[in-house]
N, C-alpha and C positions, 0 to 999 in steps of 0.2 A: 583842137585842144583835147577832144575826147580821145583821139589816137595817142597823143602825147601822154595823157593821164593813164591810159591803158598800158602803154609801154613802160611807164614808170612803175606801175603796180606789178607788171610781169617781172621786171628786173629786181624789184624789192623782194618779191616772193622767192625768186631764184637765189638771192643773197641769203635769205633766211634758210632756205633748203640746204645751201652749200655749207652753212655753219653747223648743220646737224650731222654731217658726215665725219669720216675719220681717215687718216692716211691708210694706204693700202698695205703697208708693211712688206715684209720679205715673203717671196714665193720661192720655195725650194732653195733657200739661201741667197737669192738674188732679188734686186728691186723688181717690182711688178712691171710687166710690159705696158707700154702706152697703148691706149685704144686707137681706133682709126681717126680720131679727131686731132686737129693740128694744135691743140692746147696743152701739149705735153712734150717734154724732152727727157731723154735718158741716156746715160753713158753706157747702159747695157743693151741698147738697141743695136741692131746691125749697122755697121758704118754707112751702108748705102741707104738706110732708112731715113726718111725725112725728120724723124724724131731724134736722131743721133746727135749727141754732144760728146766731147772728149771727157774722159775721167780726169779728175784732178790729181796731180802728182803730190804725194806726201813729201814735204820738204823738212829738212832739219829744224827750221824755224817753228814748225808746228809742234815740236817736242814729241814726247813718248805717247801722248794721247791726242792725236790730231782732231778728234771730234770736239775737244774743249775749245780749240781755236775756231772751229766751224760754228760752235754755239755762240761764241762771242761775236762773230761776224753777223750771224743771223739776228741776234739781238740788236746790234748796231744798226742794221737795216730795217728794224721795226718788226721783225718776225718774232714768233713765240715758239720756243722749243717745248714740245709736248711729251717727248719720250727720248731717253738716251740710255744706251749701255756701252760697253767698250767697243762694239762692232757696228752699231746702228744708231741713227739719230732721225727722229721725225719732228718736223716743224711745220708751222703754218704762217702764211701771210694773208692778211685780210685787207681788201680794197676799202678805201675811205668812203666812196660814194654809196655803193649798194651793199657792201659787206661781203663781196664774193671771196671765198676762201680758196687759196692755192696750197697744196701740200708740197713741201720740199723735203726730200729724204736723202740720206747719205748712208753708204755701206762701206766699211773699211775692208780693203782687199790687201791684207798684210803680205801675202806671198808676192805680190807685184808692186807694192808700195803705192797703191792708188786709193783714192776715194771715189767710189761710184756715186753718181747723183741722179735723182729723178725729180723733176719739178712739173707739177700738173695742176690744172684747174679742176675743181670738183664738179662744176656745172658749166653749161654752155658749150659752144663749138670752137670758135676762134678766141684767142687771147691777145691778138695783135703782137705776137712774139714776146709777151711779158715774161713768160717762164724762161725762154732762152736768154733774154736780157738779164734776168735775175741771176741765172747760173753764171753768166759772164761776169757780172758784178761781184759775185761771191768769189769767183776764181781770181779776179784782180785783187780784191782785198786780202785774200789768203796768200797772194804772191805765188800762185801755182799756175804753171803753164799747161 
């Protein structure tokens, strides 16, 4: 039981720590690259990279401002939008049990009609594919292949 209590405290502290961070933002006009941990996916990773996911296609149903639709989907899924402008959106999702925070960011690529996405855990190593599943869920709800 001492081991279980110790693990609980470690996860609790990690949850508190992750809540104090912030999204990485844009780096030279693109979403930040993923670290070497498997708890991040990005459409701006090389296609052969284990972190790679496809960008979302902007569809006519998204209207003139696709990030407004993204915002609605994020809120529907229980996320919180922390920052948005016409080309970038930063949001967070917080786990129920320990309060781990994942950042989900979008960048509009108007020239190619795409929404680039990055979803990453702030702490820990593995996320049991939670970020990849979240991006897939957002893609489905937006009706974007």
